[in-house]
Backbone as XML, in Angstrom:
<?xml version="1.0"?>
<chain id="A" units="angstrom">
  <residue number="1" name="MET">
    <atom name="N" x="-2.147" y="0.844" z="44.581"/>
    <atom name="CA" x="-0.774" y="1.049" z="44.956"/>
    <atom name="C" x="0.006" y="-0.255" z="45.022"/>
  </residue>
  <residue number="2" name="ARG">
    <atom name="N" x="-0.663" y="-1.338" z="45.392"/>
    <atom name="CA" x="0.063" y="-2.593" z="45.539"/>
    <atom name="C" x="0.605" y="-3.100" z="44.199"/>
  </residue>
  <residue number="3" name="TYR">
    <atom name="N" x="0.002" y="-2.660" z="43.092"/>
    <atom name="CA" x="0.466" y="-3.114" z="41.781"/>
    <atom name="C" x="1.734" y="-2.385" z="41.331"/>
  </residue>
  <residue number="4" name="LEU">
    <atom name="N" x="1.994" y="-1.237" z="41.906"/>
    <atom name="CA" x="3.182" y="-0.481" z="41.528"/>
    <atom name="C" x="4.468" y="-1.248" z="41.796"/>
  </residue>
  <residue number="5" name="THR">
    <atom name="N" x="4.460" y="-2.097" z="42.771"/>
    <atom name="CA" x="5.666" y="-2.881" z="43.069"/>
    <atom name="C" x="5.949" y="-3.904" z="41.977"/>
  </residue>
  <residue number="6" name="GLN">
    <atom name="N" x="4.950" y="-4.248" z="41.194"/>
    <atom name="CA" x="5.131" y="-5.237" z="40.129"/>
    <atom name="C" x="5.599" y="-4.610" z="38.816"/>
  </residue>
  <residue number="7" name="LEU">
    <atom name="N" x="5.557" y="-3.291" z="38.708"/>
    <atom name="CA" x="5.939" y="-2.627" z="37.459"/>
    <atom name="C" x="7.358" y="-2.935" z="37.010"/>
  </residue>
  <residue number="8" name="PRO">
    <atom name="N" x="8.370" y="-2.917" z="37.882"/>
    <atom name="CA" x="9.721" y="-3.253" z="37.398"/>
    <atom name="C" x="9.809" y="-4.664" z="36.813"/>
  </residue>
  <residue number="9" name="LYS">
    <atom name="N" x="9.101" y="-5.607" z="37.404"/>
    <atom name="CA" x="9.107" y="-6.982" z="36.902"/>
    <atom name="C" x="8.443" y="-7.050" z="35.520"/>
  </residue>
  <residue number="10" name="ILE">
    <atom name="N" x="7.317" y="-6.365" z="35.396"/>
    <atom name="CA" x="6.608" y="-6.344" z="34.111"/>
    <atom name="C" x="7.482" y="-5.703" z="33.038"/>
  </residue>
  <residue number="11" name="LYS">
    <atom name="N" x="8.135" y="-4.583" z="33.391"/>
    <atom name="CA" x="9.010" y="-3.898" z="32.437"/>
    <atom name="C" x="10.155" y="-4.796" z="31.990"/>
  </residue>
  <residue number="12" name="SER">
    <atom name="N" x="10.757" y="-5.548" z="32.884"/>
    <atom name="CA" x="11.870" y="-6.411" z="32.497"/>
    <atom name="C" x="11.405" y="-7.535" z="31.580"/>
  </residue>
  <residue number="13" name="VAL">
    <atom name="N" x="10.214" y="-8.058" z="31.799"/>
    <atom name="CA" x="9.672" y="-9.101" z="30.916"/>
    <atom name="C" x="9.416" y="-8.518" z="29.523"/>
  </residue>
  <residue number="14" name="ILE">
    <atom name="N" x="8.852" y="-7.328" z="29.483"/>
    <atom name="CA" x="8.588" y="-6.671" z="28.196"/>
    <atom name="C" x="9.894" y="-6.406" z="27.462"/>
  </residue>
  <residue number="15" name="ASP">
    <atom name="N" x="10.873" y="-5.826" z="28.148"/>
    <atom name="CA" x="12.169" y="-5.528" z="27.522"/>
    <atom name="C" x="12.844" y="-6.784" z="26.996"/>
  </residue>
  <residue number="16" name="ALA">
    <atom name="N" x="12.761" y="-7.875" z="27.734"/>
    <atom name="CA" x="13.429" y="-9.117" z="27.336"/>
    <atom name="C" x="12.805" y="-9.714" z="26.085"/>
  </residue>
  <residue number="17" name="ASN">
    <atom name="N" x="11.513" y="-9.500" z="25.895"/>
    <atom name="CA" x="10.820" y="-10.121" z="24.769"/>
    <atom name="C" x="10.553" y="-9.171" z="23.606"/>
  </residue>
  <residue number="18" name="LEU">
    <atom name="N" x="10.779" y="-7.881" z="23.805"/>
    <atom name="CA" x="10.460" y="-6.909" z="22.774"/>
    <atom name="C" x="11.226" y="-7.152" z="21.480"/>
  </residue>
  <residue number="19" name="ASP">
    <atom name="N" x="12.504" y="-7.441" z="21.567"/>
    <atom name="CA" x="13.304" y="-7.682" z="20.367"/>
    <atom name="C" x="12.779" y="-8.877" z="19.593"/>
  </residue>
  <residue number="20" name="VAL">
    <atom name="N" x="12.451" y="-9.954" z="20.279"/>
    <atom name="CA" x="11.917" y="-11.160" z="19.624"/>
    <atom name="C" x="10.579" y="-10.847" z="18.965"/>
  </residue>
  <residue number="21" name="VAL">
    <atom name="N" x="9.723" y="-10.148" z="19.688"/>
    <atom name="CA" x="8.409" y="-9.808" z="19.151"/>
    <atom name="C" x="8.546" y="-8.905" z="17.931"/>
  </residue>
  <residue number="22" name="MET">
    <atom name="N" x="9.384" y="-7.891" z="17.998"/>
    <atom name="CA" x="9.548" y="-6.975" z="16.874"/>
    <atom name="C" x="10.108" y="-7.682" z="15.639"/>
  </residue>
  <residue number="23" name="ARG">
    <atom name="N" x="11.070" y="-8.566" z="15.819"/>
    <atom name="CA" x="11.598" y="-9.309" z="14.673"/>
    <atom name="C" x="10.504" y="-10.158" z="14.041"/>
  </residue>
  <residue number="24" name="LYS">
    <atom name="N" x="9.654" y="-10.756" z="14.837"/>
    <atom name="CA" x="8.568" y="-11.593" z="14.319"/>
    <atom name="C" x="7.548" y="-10.743" z="13.576"/>
  </residue>
  <residue number="25" name="VAL">
    <atom name="N" x="7.153" y="-9.618" z="14.157"/>
    <atom name="CA" x="6.164" y="-8.744" z="13.536"/>
    <atom name="C" x="6.700" y="-8.163" z="12.240"/>
  </residue>
  <residue number="26" name="VAL">
    <atom name="N" x="7.886" y="-7.606" z="12.266"/>
    <atom name="CA" x="8.449" y="-6.961" z="11.084"/>
    <atom name="C" x="8.714" y="-7.963" z="9.976"/>
  </residue>
  <residue number="27" name="SER">
    <atom name="N" x="9.117" y="-9.152" z="10.292"/>
    <atom name="CA" x="9.420" y="-10.135" z="9.252"/>
    <atom name="C" x="8.174" y="-10.703" z="8.601"/>
  </residue>
  <residue number="28" name="GLN">
    <atom name="N" x="7.004" y="-10.430" z="9.139"/>
    <atom name="CA" x="5.767" y="-10.982" z="8.590"/>
    <atom name="C" x="4.963" y="-9.972" z="7.767"/>
  </residue>
  <residue number="29" name="ILE">
    <atom name="N" x="5.486" y="-8.777" z="7.537"/>
    <atom name="CA" x="4.777" y="-7.784" z="6.738"/>
    <atom name="C" x="4.948" y="-8.144" z="5.265"/>
  </residue>
  <residue number="30" name="SER">
    <atom name="N" x="3.812" y="-8.172" z="4.514"/>
    <atom name="CA" x="3.900" y="-8.640" z="3.134"/>
    <atom name="C" x="2.847" y="-7.999" z="2.246"/>
  </residue>
  <residue number="31" name="PHE">
    <atom name="N" x="3.251" y="-7.661" z="1.017"/>
    <atom name="CA" x="2.303" y="-7.255" z="-0.010"/>
    <atom name="C" x="1.640" y="-8.477" z="-0.641"/>
  </residue>
  <residue number="32" name="GLY">
    <atom name="N" x="2.118" y="-9.685" z="-0.319"/>
    <atom name="CA" x="1.613" y="-10.907" z="-0.929"/>
    <atom name="C" x="2.520" y="-11.358" z="-2.063"/>
  </residue>
  <residue number="33" name="GLN">
    <atom name="N" x="2.152" y="-12.446" z="-2.694"/>
    <atom name="CA" x="2.974" y="-13.029" z="-3.754"/>
    <atom name="C" x="2.382" y="-12.888" z="-5.149"/>
  </residue>
  <residue number="34" name="SER">
    <atom name="N" x="1.186" y="-12.301" z="-5.251"/>
    <atom name="CA" x="0.572" y="-12.137" z="-6.569"/>
    <atom name="C" x="-0.209" y="-10.832" z="-6.600"/>
  </residue>
  <residue number="35" name="THR">
    <atom name="N" x="-0.631" y="-10.435" z="-7.776"/>
    <atom name="CA" x="-1.379" y="-9.194" z="-7.931"/>
    <atom name="C" x="-2.864" y="-9.430" z="-8.156"/>
  </residue>
  <residue number="36" name="ASP">
    <atom name="N" x="-3.373" y="-10.614" z="-7.810"/>
    <atom name="CA" x="-4.788" y="-10.910" z="-8.043"/>
    <atom name="C" x="-5.701" y="-10.479" z="-6.891"/>
  </residue>
  <residue number="37" name="ASN">
    <atom name="N" x="-5.139" y="-9.869" z="-5.841"/>
    <atom name="CA" x="-5.874" y="-9.410" z="-4.667"/>
    <atom name="C" x="-6.561" y="-10.535" z="-3.904"/>
  </residue>
  <residue number="38" name="LYS">
    <atom name="N" x="-6.146" y="-11.777" z="-4.138"/>
    <atom name="CA" x="-6.708" y="-12.931" z="-3.425"/>
    <atom name="C" x="-5.643" y="-13.647" z="-2.604"/>
  </residue>
  <residue number="39" name="ASP">
    <atom name="N" x="-4.429" y="-13.119" z="-2.602"/>
    <atom name="CA" x="-3.296" y="-13.761" z="-1.945"/>
    <atom name="C" x="-3.463" y="-13.736" z="-0.427"/>
  </residue>
  <residue number="40" name="GLN">
    <atom name="N" x="-3.501" y="-14.901" z="0.185"/>
    <atom name="CA" x="-3.651" y="-15.012" z="1.630"/>
    <atom name="C" x="-2.436" y="-14.481" z="2.378"/>
  </residue>
  <residue number="41" name="GLY">
    <atom name="N" x="-1.293" y="-14.365" z="1.690"/>
    <atom name="CA" x="-0.084" y="-13.866" z="2.327"/>
    <atom name="C" x="-0.046" y="-12.346" z="2.446"/>
  </residue>
  <residue number="42" name="GLN">
    <atom name="N" x="-0.979" y="-11.669" z="1.779"/>
    <atom name="CA" x="-1.013" y="-10.206" z="1.813"/>
    <atom name="C" x="-1.592" y="-9.752" z="3.146"/>
  </residue>
  <residue number="43" name="ASN">
    <atom name="N" x="-0.836" y="-8.980" z="3.897"/>
    <atom name="CA" x="-1.382" y="-8.451" z="5.150"/>
    <atom name="C" x="-1.211" y="-6.940" z="5.249"/>
  </residue>
  <residue number="44" name="ILE">
    <atom name="N" x="-0.981" y="-6.300" z="4.129"/>
    <atom name="CA" x="-0.989" y="-4.841" z="4.051"/>
    <atom name="C" x="-2.261" y="-4.476" z="3.297"/>
  </residue>
  <residue number="45" name="THR">
    <atom name="N" x="-3.088" y="-3.645" z="3.917"/>
    <atom name="CA" x="-4.360" y="-3.290" z="3.293"/>
    <atom name="C" x="-4.097" y="-2.482" z="2.028"/>
  </residue>
  <residue number="46" name="GLY">
    <atom name="N" x="-4.653" y="-2.938" z="0.929"/>
    <atom name="CA" x="-4.498" y="-2.247" z="-0.340"/>
    <atom name="C" x="-5.010" y="-3.102" z="-1.474"/>
  </residue>
  <residue number="47" name="GLN">
    <atom name="N" x="-4.886" y="-2.587" z="-2.671"/>
    <atom name="CA" x="-5.378" y="-3.270" z="-3.862"/>
    <atom name="C" x="-4.350" y="-3.167" z="-4.976"/>
  </residue>
  <residue number="48" name="TRP">
    <atom name="N" x="-4.055" y="-4.302" z="-5.607"/>
    <atom name="CA" x="-3.171" y="-4.326" z="-6.768"/>
    <atom name="C" x="-3.972" y="-3.951" z="-8.006"/>
  </residue>
  <residue number="49" name="VAL">
    <atom name="N" x="-3.358" y="-3.163" z="-8.896"/>
    <atom name="CA" x="-3.998" y="-2.769" z="-10.144"/>
    <atom name="C" x="-2.948" y="-2.800" z="-11.246"/>
  </residue>
  <residue number="50" name="THR">
    <atom name="N" x="-3.314" y="-3.359" z="-12.384"/>
    <atom name="CA" x="-2.445" y="-3.334" z="-13.560"/>
    <atom name="C" x="-3.200" y="-2.677" z="-14.704"/>
  </residue>
  <residue number="51" name="GLY">
    <atom name="N" x="-2.467" y="-2.068" z="-15.625"/>
    <atom name="CA" x="-3.107" y="-1.437" z="-16.765"/>
    <atom name="C" x="-2.096" y="-0.743" z="-17.648"/>
  </residue>
  <residue number="52" name="THR">
    <atom name="N" x="-2.613" y="0.107" z="-18.525"/>
    <atom name="CA" x="-1.788" y="0.888" z="-19.438"/>
    <atom name="C" x="-2.288" y="2.325" z="-19.412"/>
  </residue>
  <residue number="53" name="SER">
    <atom name="N" x="-1.370" y="3.269" z="-19.320"/>
    <atom name="CA" x="-1.749" y="4.686" z="-19.297"/>
    <atom name="C" x="-2.326" y="5.084" z="-20.658"/>
  </residue>
  <residue number="54" name="PRO">
    <atom name="N" x="-3.028" y="6.208" z="-20.712"/>
    <atom name="CA" x="-3.643" y="6.647" z="-21.978"/>
    <atom name="C" x="-2.626" y="6.889" z="-23.096"/>
  </residue>
  <residue number="55" name="GLY">
    <atom name="N" x="-3.121" y="6.969" z="-24.325"/>
    <atom name="CA" x="-2.296" y="7.195" z="-25.501"/>
    <atom name="C" x="-1.846" y="8.629" z="-25.666"/>
  </residue>
  <residue number="56" name="THR">
    <atom name="N" x="-2.246" y="9.494" z="-24.760"/>
    <atom name="CA" x="-1.800" y="10.886" z="-24.759"/>
    <atom name="C" x="-1.187" y="11.176" z="-23.395"/>
  </residue>
  <residue number="57" name="ALA">
    <atom name="N" x="0.008" y="11.701" z="-23.377"/>
    <atom name="CA" x="0.688" y="11.986" z="-22.112"/>
    <atom name="C" x="-0.065" y="13.052" z="-21.315"/>
  </residue>
  <residue number="58" name="ASN">
    <atom name="N" x="0.031" y="12.955" z="-20.004"/>
    <atom name="CA" x="-0.540" y="13.934" z="-19.072"/>
    <atom name="C" x="-2.055" y="14.086" z="-19.198"/>
  </residue>
  <residue number="59" name="THR">
    <atom name="N" x="-2.711" y="12.985" z="-19.564"/>
    <atom name="CA" x="-4.165" y="12.945" z="-19.667"/>
    <atom name="C" x="-4.716" y="12.194" z="-18.453"/>
  </residue>
  <residue number="60" name="GLU">
    <atom name="N" x="-5.730" y="12.755" z="-17.824"/>
    <atom name="CA" x="-6.320" y="12.102" z="-16.651"/>
    <atom name="C" x="-6.972" y="10.773" z="-17.037"/>
  </residue>
  <residue number="61" name="PHE">
    <atom name="N" x="-6.764" y="9.782" z="-16.184"/>
    <atom name="CA" x="-7.464" y="8.511" z="-16.333"/>
    <atom name="C" x="-7.876" y="8.039" z="-14.947"/>
  </residue>
  <residue number="62" name="SER">
    <atom name="N" x="-8.956" y="7.249" z="-14.902"/>
    <atom name="CA" x="-9.447" y="6.784" z="-13.612"/>
    <atom name="C" x="-9.156" y="5.303" z="-13.449"/>
  </residue>
  <residue number="63" name="ILE">
    <atom name="N" x="-8.950" y="4.919" z="-12.219"/>
    <atom name="CA" x="-8.721" y="3.513" z="-11.891"/>
    <atom name="C" x="-9.760" y="3.120" z="-10.854"/>
  </residue>
  <residue number="64" name="PRO">
    <atom name="N" x="-10.577" y="2.098" z="-11.150"/>
    <atom name="CA" x="-11.563" y="1.655" z="-10.161"/>
    <atom name="C" x="-10.886" y="0.993" z="-8.961"/>
  </residue>
  <residue number="65" name="VAL">
    <atom name="N" x="-11.399" y="1.264" z="-7.774"/>
    <atom name="CA" x="-10.898" y="0.649" z="-6.547"/>
    <atom name="C" x="-12.066" y="0.076" z="-5.754"/>
  </residue>
  <residue number="66" name="ASN">
    <atom name="N" x="-11.751" y="-0.905" z="-4.940"/>
    <atom name="CA" x="-12.774" y="-1.558" z="-4.140"/>
    <atom name="C" x="-12.217" y="-1.834" z="-2.747"/>
  </residue>
  <residue number="67" name="LEU">
    <atom name="N" x="-11.817" y="-0.775" z="-2.064"/>
    <atom name="CA" x="-11.203" y="-0.932" z="-0.744"/>
    <atom name="C" x="-12.186" y="-0.698" z="0.402"/>
  </residue>
  <residue number="68" name="GLY">
    <atom name="N" x="-13.304" y="-0.054" z="0.107"/>
    <atom name="CA" x="-14.259" y="0.265" z="1.151"/>
    <atom name="C" x="-13.954" y="1.589" z="1.840"/>
  </residue>
  <residue number="69" name="TYR">
    <atom name="N" x="-12.979" y="2.324" z="1.334"/>
    <atom name="CA" x="-12.628" y="3.638" z="1.854"/>
    <atom name="C" x="-11.950" y="4.428" z="0.738"/>
  </residue>
  <residue number="70" name="ILE">
    <atom name="N" x="-11.809" y="5.733" z="0.925"/>
    <atom name="CA" x="-11.106" y="6.559" z="-0.054"/>
    <atom name="C" x="-9.610" y="6.315" z="0.136"/>
  </residue>
  <residue number="71" name="PRO">
    <atom name="N" x="-8.922" y="5.836" z="-0.890"/>
    <atom name="CA" x="-7.478" y="5.572" z="-0.757"/>
    <atom name="C" x="-6.701" y="6.834" z="-0.390"/>
  </residue>
  <residue number="72" name="VAL">
    <atom name="N" x="-5.564" y="6.628" z="0.261"/>
    <atom name="CA" x="-4.717" y="7.760" z="0.650"/>
    <atom name="C" x="-3.488" y="7.891" z="-0.239"/>
  </residue>
  <residue number="73" name="GLY">
    <atom name="N" x="-3.186" y="6.854" z="-1.014"/>
    <atom name="CA" x="-2.010" y="6.925" z="-1.870"/>
    <atom name="C" x="-1.859" y="5.708" z="-2.745"/>
  </residue>
  <residue number="74" name="PHE">
    <atom name="N" x="-0.793" y="5.702" z="-3.528"/>
    <atom name="CA" x="-0.485" y="4.567" z="-4.390"/>
    <atom name="C" x="1.025" y="4.465" z="-4.516"/>
  </residue>
  <residue number="75" name="ASP">
    <atom name="N" x="1.475" y="3.266" z="-4.774"/>
    <atom name="CA" x="2.888" y="3.018" z="-5.022"/>
    <atom name="C" x="3.012" y="2.377" z="-6.395"/>
  </residue>
  <residue number="76" name="VAL">
    <atom name="N" x="3.918" y="2.893" z="-7.217"/>
    <atom name="CA" x="4.209" y="2.266" z="-8.504"/>
    <atom name="C" x="5.163" y="1.113" z="-8.211"/>
  </residue>
  <residue number="77" name="LYS">
    <atom name="N" x="4.714" y="-0.093" z="-8.466"/>
    <atom name="CA" x="5.545" y="-1.266" z="-8.202"/>
    <atom name="C" x="6.280" y="-1.731" z="-9.447"/>
  </residue>
  <residue number="78" name="ARG">
    <atom name="N" x="5.709" y="-1.422" z="-10.612"/>
    <atom name="CA" x="6.344" y="-1.834" z="-11.868"/>
    <atom name="C" x="5.801" y="-0.948" z="-12.983"/>
  </residue>
  <residue number="79" name="GLN">
    <atom name="N" x="6.674" y="-0.590" z="-13.922"/>
    <atom name="CA" x="6.214" y="0.157" z="-15.084"/>
    <atom name="C" x="7.072" y="-0.202" z="-16.278"/>
  </residue>
  <residue number="80" name="GLY">
    <atom name="N" x="6.462" y="-0.119" z="-17.477"/>
    <atom name="CA" x="7.112" y="-0.592" z="-18.686"/>
    <atom name="C" x="7.993" y="0.420" z="-19.392"/>
  </residue>
  <residue number="81" name="ALA">
    <atom name="N" x="8.045" y="1.653" z="-18.897"/>
    <atom name="CA" x="8.872" y="2.690" z="-19.526"/>
    <atom name="C" x="9.133" y="3.791" z="-18.504"/>
  </residue>
  <residue number="82" name="ALA">
    <atom name="N" x="10.093" y="4.632" z="-18.843"/>
    <atom name="CA" x="10.384" y="5.762" z="-17.964"/>
    <atom name="C" x="9.203" y="6.729" z="-17.994"/>
  </residue>
  <residue number="83" name="ALA">
    <atom name="N" x="8.635" y="6.983" z="-16.838"/>
    <atom name="CA" x="7.466" y="7.862" z="-16.751"/>
    <atom name="C" x="7.211" y="8.194" z="-15.292"/>
  </residue>
  <residue number="84" name="SER">
    <atom name="N" x="6.392" y="9.208" z="-15.084"/>
    <atom name="CA" x="5.930" y="9.546" z="-13.744"/>
    <atom name="C" x="4.421" y="9.414" z="-13.702"/>
  </residue>
  <residue number="85" name="PHE">
    <atom name="N" x="3.923" y="8.686" z="-12.732"/>
    <atom name="CA" x="2.492" y="8.607" z="-12.475"/>
    <atom name="C" x="2.213" y="9.573" z="-11.335"/>
  </residue>
  <residue number="86" name="TYR">
    <atom name="N" x="1.174" y="10.404" z="-11.487"/>
    <atom name="CA" x="0.911" y="11.402" z="-10.462"/>
    <atom name="C" x="-0.582" y="11.689" z="-10.350"/>
  </residue>
  <residue number="87" name="ASP">
    <atom name="N" x="-0.961" y="12.250" z="-9.198"/>
    <atom name="CA" x="-2.341" y="12.605" z="-8.900"/>
    <atom name="C" x="-2.801" y="13.679" z="-9.886"/>
  </residue>
  <residue number="88" name="SER">
    <atom name="N" x="-3.964" y="13.486" z="-10.491"/>
    <atom name="CA" x="-4.440" y="14.437" z="-11.494"/>
    <atom name="C" x="-5.031" y="15.699" z="-10.891"/>
  </residue>
  <residue number="89" name="GLY">
    <atom name="N" x="-5.377" y="15.662" z="-9.618"/>
    <atom name="CA" x="-6.013" y="16.810" z="-8.983"/>
    <atom name="C" x="-7.500" y="16.619" z="-8.758"/>
  </residue>
  <residue number="90" name="THR">
    <atom name="N" x="-8.105" y="15.649" z="-9.439"/>
    <atom name="CA" x="-9.510" y="15.333" z="-9.199"/>
    <atom name="C" x="-9.614" y="14.569" z="-7.884"/>
  </residue>
  <residue number="91" name="PRO">
    <atom name="N" x="-10.527" y="14.962" z="-7.007"/>
    <atom name="CA" x="-10.644" y="14.262" z="-5.715"/>
    <atom name="C" x="-10.948" y="12.772" z="-5.896"/>
  </residue>
  <residue number="92" name="TRP">
    <atom name="N" x="-10.261" y="11.960" z="-5.128"/>
    <atom name="CA" x="-10.494" y="10.526" z="-5.156"/>
    <atom name="C" x="-11.756" y="10.189" z="-4.385"/>
  </residue>
  <residue number="93" name="THR">
    <atom name="N" x="-12.358" y="9.069" z="-4.773"/>
    <atom name="CA" x="-13.555" y="8.581" z="-4.091"/>
    <atom name="C" x="-13.281" y="7.152" z="-3.610"/>
  </residue>
  <residue number="94" name="SER">
    <atom name="N" x="-14.249" y="6.567" z="-2.949"/>
    <atom name="CA" x="-14.083" y="5.181" z="-2.506"/>
    <atom name="C" x="-14.194" y="4.199" z="-3.669"/>
  </residue>
  <residue number="95" name="SER">
    <atom name="N" x="-14.550" y="4.693" z="-4.857"/>
    <atom name="CA" x="-14.668" y="3.791" z="-6.013"/>
    <atom name="C" x="-13.664" y="4.076" z="-7.135"/>
  </residue>
  <residue number="96" name="HIS">
    <atom name="N" x="-13.001" y="5.235" z="-7.126"/>
    <atom name="CA" x="-12.043" y="5.564" z="-8.188"/>
    <atom name="C" x="-10.934" y="6.493" z="-7.688"/>
  </residue>
  <residue number="97" name="ILE">
    <atom name="N" x="-9.737" y="6.304" z="-8.239"/>
    <atom name="CA" x="-8.683" y="7.300" z="-8.093"/>
    <atom name="C" x="-8.407" y="7.857" z="-9.487"/>
  </residue>
  <residue number="98" name="PHE">
    <atom name="N" x="-7.840" y="9.059" z="-9.542"/>
    <atom name="CA" x="-7.618" y="9.741" z="-10.808"/>
    <atom name="C" x="-6.154" y="10.141" z="-10.909"/>
  </residue>
  <residue number="99" name="LEU">
    <atom name="N" x="-5.497" y="9.619" z="-11.937"/>
    <atom name="CA" x="-4.068" y="9.844" z="-12.119"/>
    <atom name="C" x="-3.780" y="10.408" z="-13.493"/>
  </residue>
  <residue number="100" name="LYS">
    <atom name="N" x="-2.530" y="10.829" z="-13.673"/>
    <atom name="CA" x="-1.986" y="11.183" z="-14.977"/>
    <atom name="C" x="-0.640" y="10.500" z="-15.095"/>
  </residue>
  <residue number="101" name="CYS">
    <atom name="N" x="-0.171" y="10.349" z="-16.335"/>
    <atom name="CA" x="1.137" y="9.752" z="-16.589"/>
    <atom name="C" x="1.873" y="10.647" z="-17.577"/>
  </residue>
  <residue number="102" name="SER">
    <atom name="N" x="3.153" y="10.855" z="-17.315"/>
    <atom name="CA" x="3.946" y="11.772" z="-18.143"/>
    <atom name="C" x="4.340" y="11.209" z="-19.505"/>
  </residue>
  <residue number="103" name="ALA">
    <atom name="N" x="4.098" y="9.918" z="-19.720"/>
    <atom name="CA" x="4.462" y="9.298" z="-20.995"/>
    <atom name="C" x="3.245" y="8.585" z="-21.597"/>
  </residue>
  <residue number="104" name="VAL">
    <atom name="N" x="3.390" y="8.150" z="-22.819"/>
    <atom name="CA" x="2.293" y="7.548" z="-23.582"/>
    <atom name="C" x="2.286" y="6.024" z="-23.425"/>
  </residue>
  <residue number="105" name="SER">
    <atom name="N" x="1.103" y="5.465" z="-23.174"/>
    <atom name="CA" x="0.864" y="4.014" z="-23.186"/>
    <atom name="C" x="1.877" y="3.214" z="-22.361"/>
  </residue>
  <residue number="106" name="VAL">
    <atom name="N" x="2.054" y="3.605" z="-21.120"/>
    <atom name="CA" x="2.990" y="2.917" z="-20.228"/>
    <atom name="C" x="2.240" y="1.848" z="-19.436"/>
  </residue>
  <residue number="107" name="THR">
    <atom name="N" x="2.710" y="0.615" z="-19.514"/>
    <atom name="CA" x="2.103" y="-0.426" z="-18.690"/>
    <atom name="C" x="2.541" y="-0.216" z="-17.245"/>
  </residue>
  <residue number="108" name="TYR">
    <atom name="N" x="1.633" y="-0.531" z="-16.311"/>
    <atom name="CA" x="1.939" y="-0.287" z="-14.911"/>
    <atom name="C" x="1.332" y="-1.354" z="-14.001"/>
  </residue>
  <residue number="109" name="THR">
    <atom name="N" x="1.947" y="-1.502" z="-12.853"/>
    <atom name="CA" x="1.395" y="-2.249" z="-11.737"/>
    <atom name="C" x="1.495" y="-1.326" z="-10.530"/>
  </residue>
  <residue number="110" name="LEU">
    <atom name="N" x="0.328" y="-1.040" z="-9.938"/>
    <atom name="CA" x="0.264" y="-0.147" z="-8.787"/>
    <atom name="C" x="-0.271" y="-0.895" z="-7.574"/>
  </residue>
  <residue number="111" name="PHE">
    <atom name="N" x="0.110" y="-0.440" z="-6.400"/>
    <atom name="CA" x="-0.512" y="-0.904" z="-5.167"/>
    <atom name="C" x="-1.172" y="0.317" z="-4.564"/>
  </residue>
  <residue number="112" name="ILE">
    <atom name="N" x="-2.502" y="0.303" z="-4.534"/>
    <atom name="CA" x="-3.284" y="1.419" z="-4.039"/>
    <atom name="C" x="-3.647" y="1.134" z="-2.592"/>
  </residue>
  <residue number="113" name="HIS">
    <atom name="N" x="-3.457" y="2.111" z="-1.743"/>
    <atom name="CA" x="-3.742" y="1.910" z="-0.312"/>
    <atom name="C" x="-4.406" y="3.136" z="0.293"/>
  </residue>
</chain>
C-alpha cells in the first residue's frame, strides 16, 4: 500500500518522457541500407530477396528463405514492370515461400518477414 502514493509521481515522469522516447524509437526503425542481408542498420526482422519471375505468367515459383521461422508475409519493394506478386496457395515452410506473378519475367526485390 505504501507504494500507491508514489504512482502519481511515476505516472508524471512517464508522461513527461513518453514523447521523447517514442520519437527516438520510431525514428530508429529501418529496413537497412542494402539488400545483402548483412546491413547492421537493419533492425526489422526479415530477409531481402531479388530475382526474376518465371517466363510464364501465373506460374508458381519458390523463393528460399533463411529466417529460422515460417514467414508471415512479404512486401514488394521494387519491380521492373507492372505486375502483381501473390501467394500461390502452397503452404510456406521455414525454408521456402511459394509465389506467383501476373506478368512474365519481372525483376523484383522483396522483403520477406
